[in-house]
C-alpha positions as CSV (number, residue, x, y, z in Angstrom):
1,M,14.3,-148.4,-23.4
2,A,14.0,-146.7,-20.0
3,I,17.7,-145.9,-20.0
4,V,17.2,-144.0,-23.3
5,Y,14.5,-141.8,-21.7
6,V,16.8,-141.2,-18.7
7,L,19.6,-140.1,-21.0
8,I,17.2,-137.7,-22.9
9,G,16.0,-136.2,-19.7
10,Y,19.6,-135.8,-18.3
11,L,20.9,-134.2,-21.5
12,A,18.0,-131.8,-21.7
13,F,18.6,-130.8,-18.0
14,N,22.4,-130.5,-18.6
15,T,21.8,-128.2,-21.6
16,M,19.4,-126.0,-19.6
17,I,21.9,-125.7,-16.7
18,W,24.7,-124.6,-19.0
19,L,22.4,-122.1,-20.8
20,V,21.3,-120.6,-17.5
21,R,24.9,-120.0,-16.6
22,H,24.9,-117.3,-19.3
23,L,22.8,-115.2,-17.0
24,A,25.5,-115.5,-14.3
25,I,28.2,-114.4,-16.7
26,T,26.1,-111.4,-17.9
27,K,25.5,-110.4,-14.2
28,A,29.2,-110.6,-13.5
29,K,30.1,-108.4,-16.5
30,R,27.4,-105.9,-15.6
31,Q,28.5,-105.6,-12.0
32,A,32.2,-105.5,-12.8
33,M,32.9,-107.8,-9.9
34,A,36.7,-107.7,-10.4
35,L,38.7,-105.1,-8.5
36,S,41.0,-103.2,-10.8
37,S,43.5,-100.3,-11.0
38,A,40.6,-98.1,-12.2
39,Y,39.2,-98.2,-8.7
40,P,38.7,-94.6,-7.5
41,L,41.5,-94.3,-4.9
42,D,41.2,-91.4,-2.5
43,R,44.8,-90.3,-2.1
44,Q,43.8,-87.8,0.6
45,A,42.4,-90.4,2.9
46,S,44.2,-91.6,6.1
47,T,46.5,-94.5,5.6
48,P,46.7,-96.9,8.6
49,K,50.0,-98.7,8.9
50,V,50.1,-102.0,7.0
51,S,52.5,-104.8,7.8
52,M,53.0,-106.9,4.7
53,L,54.4,-110.4,5.4
54,V,55.7,-112.8,2.9
55,A,57.2,-116.2,3.8
56,A,59.5,-117.9,1.3
57,R,61.1,-121.4,1.2
58,N,63.3,-122.2,-1.8
59,E,61.8,-119.3,-3.8
60,S,65.0,-117.9,-5.3
61,A,63.3,-117.8,-8.7
62,N,60.4,-115.6,-7.4
63,I,61.2,-113.8,-4.2
64,E,63.1,-110.8,-5.7
65,R,60.4,-110.0,-8.2
66,C,57.8,-110.2,-5.4
67,L,59.8,-107.9,-3.0
68,R,60.6,-105.4,-5.7
69,S,56.9,-105.1,-6.6
70,L,56.0,-104.6,-3.0
71,L,58.7,-101.9,-2.6
72,A,57.3,-100.2,-5.6
73,Q,53.9,-99.8,-4.0
74,N,52.7,-96.2,-3.6
75,Y,51.2,-96.8,-0.2
76,P,53.0,-94.4,2.2
77,N,52.6,-96.3,5.5
78,L,53.8,-99.8,4.6
79,E,56.3,-102.1,6.3
80,I,57.4,-105.2,4.5
81,I,58.6,-108.3,6.4
82,A,60.2,-111.1,4.3
83,I,60.7,-114.4,6.2
84,N,63.2,-116.9,4.9
85,D,61.9,-120.3,6.0
86,R,65.1,-122.4,6.2
87,S,65.7,-122.3,2.4
88,D,68.3,-124.6,0.8
89,D,68.8,-122.2,-2.1
90,D,69.7,-118.5,-2.4
91,T,66.3,-117.2,-1.1
92,G,67.9,-116.0,2.2
93,Q,70.7,-114.1,0.5
94,I,68.3,-112.5,-2.0
95,I,66.1,-111.3,0.9
96,D,69.1,-109.9,2.7
97,R,70.3,-108.1,-0.4
98,V,67.0,-106.5,-1.2
99,A,66.5,-105.5,2.4
100,A,69.9,-103.8,2.5
101,E,68.9,-101.7,-0.6
102,S,65.4,-100.9,0.8
103,Q,66.4,-98.0,3.0
104,G,64.8,-99.6,6.0
105,R,61.4,-100.4,4.3
106,L,62.0,-104.1,4.3
107,T,62.9,-106.3,7.3
108,A,64.6,-109.6,6.7
109,V,63.7,-112.5,9.1
110,H,65.4,-115.9,9.1
111,V,63.6,-118.8,10.7
112,Q,65.9,-121.0,12.7
113,E,63.5,-123.6,14.1
114,V,60.0,-124.9,13.8
115,L,58.0,-125.4,16.9
116,A,56.6,-128.8,17.7
117,G,53.2,-129.3,16.1
118,W,53.7,-126.5,13.6
119,L,54.1,-126.7,9.8
120,G,56.7,-124.5,8.1
121,K,54.6,-121.7,6.7
122,P,52.4,-121.0,9.8
123,N,55.6,-121.1,11.9
124,A,57.3,-118.7,9.5
125,M,54.4,-116.3,9.6
126,R,54.3,-116.6,13.4
127,T,58.0,-115.6,13.5
128,G,57.5,-112.7,11.1
129,M,54.6,-111.4,13.2
130,K,57.0,-110.6,16.0
131,H,58.2,-107.8,13.9
132,A,54.8,-106.6,12.6
133,T,53.6,-103.2,14.0
134,G,50.8,-102.4,11.6
135,E,47.2,-101.7,12.4
136,L,46.4,-103.9,9.3
137,L,48.2,-107.2,8.5
138,C,48.5,-108.4,4.9
139,F,49.8,-111.9,4.1
140,T,51.0,-112.8,0.6
141,D,53.1,-115.5,-1.2
142,A,56.6,-115.3,-2.7
143,D,55.3,-116.1,-6.2
144,C,53.0,-113.0,-6.3
145,N,53.9,-110.0,-8.5
146,F,52.1,-106.8,-7.6
147,I,51.9,-105.3,-11.1
148,C,49.8,-102.3,-10.0
149,P,51.6,-99.8,-7.6
150,D,48.3,-98.9,-6.0
151,T,47.3,-102.5,-5.1
152,I,47.8,-102.1,-1.3
153,G,46.1,-98.7,-1.3
154,I,43.1,-99.9,-3.2
155,A,42.7,-103.0,-1.0
156,V,42.9,-101.0,2.2
157,Q,40.4,-98.4,0.9
158,Y,38.0,-101.1,-0.3
159,A,38.2,-103.0,3.0
160,R,37.6,-99.9,5.1
161,E,34.7,-98.7,2.9
162,H,33.0,-102.1,3.3
163,N,33.9,-102.6,7.0
164,V,35.7,-105.9,6.3
165,D,37.7,-107.8,8.9
166,L,39.3,-110.2,6.5
167,F,39.7,-109.1,2.9
168,S,41.0,-111.6,0.3
169,V,41.8,-110.6,-3.3
170,L,41.9,-113.5,-5.6
171,P,45.0,-113.6,-7.9
172,V,45.1,-113.4,-11.7
173,L,46.8,-116.7,-12.7
174,E,49.8,-116.6,-15.0
175,T,50.1,-119.7,-17.2
176,S,52.8,-120.6,-19.6
177,S,53.0,-124.4,-20.2
178,F,50.4,-126.5,-22.0
179,W,49.1,-128.1,-18.8
180,E,48.9,-124.8,-17.0
181,H,46.7,-123.5,-19.8
182,V,44.5,-126.6,-19.7
183,L,44.2,-127.2,-15.9
184,Q,44.3,-123.8,-14.1
185,P,41.0,-122.4,-15.6
186,V,39.1,-125.7,-14.8
187,C,40.4,-125.8,-11.3
188,S,39.6,-122.2,-10.7
189,A,36.1,-122.7,-12.2
190,V,35.4,-125.6,-9.7
191,M,36.4,-123.4,-6.9
192,M,34.2,-120.5,-8.1
193,V,31.2,-122.8,-8.4
194,W,31.6,-124.0,-4.8
195,F,32.8,-120.8,-3.3
196,R,31.0,-118.1,-5.2
197,P,32.0,-114.7,-3.9
198,E,28.4,-113.6,-3.4
199,R,27.9,-116.5,-1.0
200,V,31.2,-116.2,0.8
201,N,30.5,-112.4,1.2
202,N,27.1,-113.0,2.7
203,P,27.4,-112.9,6.5
204,R,24.3,-115.1,6.8
205,D,25.8,-117.8,4.6
206,P,28.2,-120.2,6.4
207,R,30.3,-120.9,3.3
208,A,33.8,-119.5,3.8
209,Y,36.8,-119.0,1.5
210,A,40.0,-117.0,1.3
211,N,43.1,-117.2,-0.8
212,G,46.4,-117.1,0.9
213,A,48.0,-115.1,-1.9
214,F,46.4,-112.0,-0.5
215,M,44.8,-111.8,2.9
216,L,44.3,-108.4,4.6
217,F,43.3,-108.5,8.2
218,T,42.5,-106.0,10.8
219,R,44.8,-106.7,13.8
220,E,41.7,-107.1,16.0
221,C,40.4,-109.8,13.6
222,Y,43.7,-111.6,13.4
223,D,44.0,-111.7,17.2
224,A,40.3,-112.7,17.7
225,I,40.8,-115.9,15.6
226,G,44.0,-116.8,17.4
227,G,46.5,-115.8,14.7
228,H,48.6,-118.4,13.0
229,E,48.4,-120.6,16.0
230,S,44.9,-121.5,15.0
231,A,46.3,-123.0,11.8
232,R,49.6,-124.2,13.0
233,G,49.3,-127.7,11.7
234,N,47.3,-127.0,8.6
235,V,48.6,-126.7,5.0
236,N,45.5,-124.6,4.0
237,E,45.8,-121.9,6.6
238,D,43.8,-119.5,4.5
239,M,40.7,-121.7,4.7
240,V,41.1,-122.2,8.4
241,F,41.2,-118.4,8.8
242,A,38.1,-117.9,6.6
243,R,36.1,-120.4,8.5
244,L,37.1,-119.0,11.9
245,V,36.2,-115.4,10.8
246,K,32.8,-116.5,9.7
247,A,32.3,-118.6,12.8
248,K,33.0,-115.6,15.1
249,G,30.6,-113.4,13.2
250,L,33.3,-111.2,11.7
251,R,33.1,-109.8,8.2
252,L,34.7,-111.8,5.4
253,N,34.9,-110.4,1.9
254,V,36.4,-112.0,-1.3
255,V,36.8,-110.3,-4.7
256,Q,38.4,-111.1,-8.0
257,N,41.1,-108.8,-9.4
258,A,41.7,-107.7,-13.0
259,D,45.2,-106.2,-12.9
260,L,46.3,-105.7,-9.3
261,Y,48.6,-108.7,-8.9
262,R,49.4,-112.0,-10.6
263,T,50.9,-115.3,-9.5
264,R,52.2,-118.4,-11.3
265,M,51.2,-121.2,-9.0
266,Y,52.8,-124.1,-10.7
267,E,55.1,-124.7,-13.6
268,N,54.5,-128.3,-14.8
269,F,51.9,-131.0,-14.8
270,R,53.2,-132.8,-11.7
271,A,53.3,-129.7,-9.5
272,T,49.9,-128.6,-10.7
273,Y,48.3,-132.0,-10.1
274,R,49.8,-132.3,-6.6
275,G,49.2,-128.7,-5.7
276,W,45.5,-128.6,-6.7
277,S,44.9,-132.0,-5.1
278,R,46.1,-130.5,-1.8
279,I,44.0,-127.3,-2.3
280,F,40.9,-129.4,-3.0
281,Y,41.5,-131.5,0.1
282,G,42.0,-128.4,2.3
283,C,39.2,-126.3,0.8
284,F,36.4,-128.9,0.7
285,A,37.5,-130.3,4.1
286,K,34.9,-133.1,4.0
287,L,35.0,-136.3,2.0
288,G,31.4,-135.9,1.0
289,L,32.0,-132.5,-0.6
290,V,35.1,-133.8,-2.5
291,I,33.0,-136.7,-3.9
292,A,30.2,-134.3,-4.7
293,A,32.6,-132.0,-6.6
294,A,34.0,-134.9,-8.6
295,A,30.5,-136.1,-9.4
296,M,29.5,-132.6,-10.5
297,V,32.4,-132.3,-12.9
298,L,31.8,-135.7,-14.3
299,L,28.0,-135.3,-14.8
300,M,28.0,-131.6,-16.0
301,S,31.2,-131.5,-18.0
302,I,32.4,-134.9,-19.1
303,L,29.4,-137.3,-19.5
304,P,27.8,-135.4,-22.5
305,Y,31.0,-136.1,-24.6
306,L,31.0,-139.8,-23.7
307,I,27.3,-140.1,-24.6
308,F,27.8,-138.2,-27.9
309,V,30.7,-140.5,-28.9
310,G,28.7,-143.6,-28.0
311,A,25.6,-142.4,-29.8
312,A,27.6,-141.4,-32.9
313,A,29.3,-144.8,-33.0
314,A,26.0,-146.5,-32.7
315,A,24.5,-144.4,-35.5
316,A,27.5,-145.2,-37.7
317,V,27.2,-149.0,-37.1
318,Q,23.4,-149.2,-37.3
319,G,22.9,-146.8,-40.2
320,S,19.3,-146.6,-41.3
321,E,18.3,-148.9,-38.4
322,F,19.3,-146.3,-35.8
323,S,16.2,-145.5,-33.8
324,T,14.5,-142.1,-33.5
325,L,15.2,-142.1,-29.8
326,G,18.8,-142.7,-30.6
327,W,18.9,-139.6,-32.8
328,W,17.3,-137.7,-29.9
329,V,20.2,-138.8,-27.7
330,L,22.7,-137.9,-30.3
331,G,21.2,-134.5,-31.0
332,L,20.7,-133.5,-27.3
333,S,24.3,-134.6,-26.4
334,A,25.5,-132.3,-29.2
335,A,23.3,-129.5,-27.9
336,A,24.7,-130.0,-24.4
337,I,28.3,-129.7,-25.7
338,V,27.4,-126.6,-27.8
339,A,25.7,-125.0,-24.7
340,Q,28.8,-125.9,-22.6
341,M,31.2,-124.4,-25.1
342,S,29.1,-121.2,-25.5
343,V,29.3,-120.6,-21.8
344,L,33.0,-121.5,-21.5
345,T,34.2,-119.2,-24.3
346,R,32.5,-116.3,-22.5
347,F,33.9,-117.4,-19.1
348,Y,37.4,-117.6,-20.5
349,R,37.2,-114.2,-22.1
350,L,35.8,-112.7,-18.9
351,T,38.8,-114.0,-17.0
352,G,41.2,-112.6,-19.5
353,L,42.0,-115.8,-21.3
354,A,41.8,-116.6,-25.0
355,W,38.4,-118.1,-25.9
356,T,40.2,-120.8,-27.9
357,R,41.5,-122.3,-24.6
358,A,37.9,-123.4,-23.8
359,L,38.4,-126.1,-26.4
360,S,40.8,-127.9,-24.0
361,Y,38.2,-127.8,-21.2
362,P,37.1,-131.4,-21.5
363,I,40.7,-132.6,-21.2
364,G,41.1,-130.5,-18.1
365,A,37.9,-131.7,-16.6
366,V,39.0,-135.3,-16.9
367,V,42.3,-134.6,-15.1
368,V,40.4,-132.5,-12.4
369,V,38.2,-135.5,-11.6
370,F,41.4,-137.5,-10.9
371,M,42.7,-134.6,-8.8
372,L,39.5,-134.8,-6.7
373,I,39.9,-138.5,-6.4
374,S,43.5,-137.9,-5.2
375,A,42.1,-135.4,-2.7
376,A,39.5,-137.9,-1.5
377,R,42.3,-140.5,-0.9
378,K,43.9,-138.1,1.6
379,F,41.0,-138.6,4.0
380,F,42.1,-142.2,4.3
381,G,45.7,-141.4,5.1
382,S,47.4,-140.5,1.8
383,S,50.1,-137.9,2.5
384,I,50.6,-134.4,1.1
385,D,53.8,-133.5,-0.6
386,W,54.4,-129.9,0.7
387,R,57.7,-128.1,-0.1
388,G,59.6,-131.4,-0.3
389,R,58.0,-132.8,3.0
390,Q,55.5,-135.5,3.4
391,I,52.7,-134.4,5.6
392,A,50.2,-137.0,7.0
393,T,46.5,-136.5,6.4
394,G,43.3,-138.1,7.3
395,R,43.6,-141.1,9.6
396,S,47.4,-141.0,9.4
397,A,47.3,-137.6,11.0
398,A,45.1,-138.7,13.9
């Protein structure tokens, strides 16, 4: 009998938590927290030189689109540096061809070796930085598409107006396959719960986060944290940078974007599963936080469905003998599910997704729990598959 009262209390609490989240969504809509092309750009303002660096390994399917979108930027004082990180495909040739057509606006760099103790991407960026002369340094990924020609100008103006040392603009995620539709919103939601921009942007809050798809540094900040050498052996260099910026008392700012740039992170279930497991491992950084995140998803998102199915099955079997408390459990589990869906449909619309995709959220939540379990295993030595290489983690890396 006691367990029934525990379930009733838990379900009532779960329902209340989901309903309270409506307030957060309303606040986000009212404050228009996403940076967009409608940002009032001052085209008469000074334009400090920006060095834009993009490292690419086996990105022949993406790199040309990325570079063309950067060359189409309206920012007048922009140098673009594309680094081919020992690719086995046509990435290097594509970079060379686009550079030859760029009238000197794009510099092609080819990595020949990786220093001992360095991973490929930090080493590639270190190599590219030898050619960077900008007052501001912007790092991006080869799978990013800058759909707004004023993206760089808007980011620079916003960062300067807010006196930001490291400014990270979160990407709009492109999804095409079934599993991308199911998993990407859930993974992103987990990150936003743990790394809410209002907390990350608070200098008094130690929580730090940045997304490697777009990181705009002042050169002074980049040098102060030790540049890419500080993250030379880390697959999540963006999180290393964010934590160092906060630790040194520098200003970190993260915003979402509506229509400045997009990225398609992964193209199938296997890549999505492995990629997000790696991201969770690097972002949470501590085993306890990974376990807490998995417990949160299980308790807040999945358990009400399991209780509802169990209570409904019991009601069907027992019929008229089903107890009043049992009906309370069934009704409250249904209420928790309805409250969850009412929030998720608004959240999906707010992020530019069809509200109907929220119906797949429970499936995505189950998979995300397994992703977090996979991330937890990495603390005990399970390796990370990164660009075809197995990288030791946890105790194996010691």
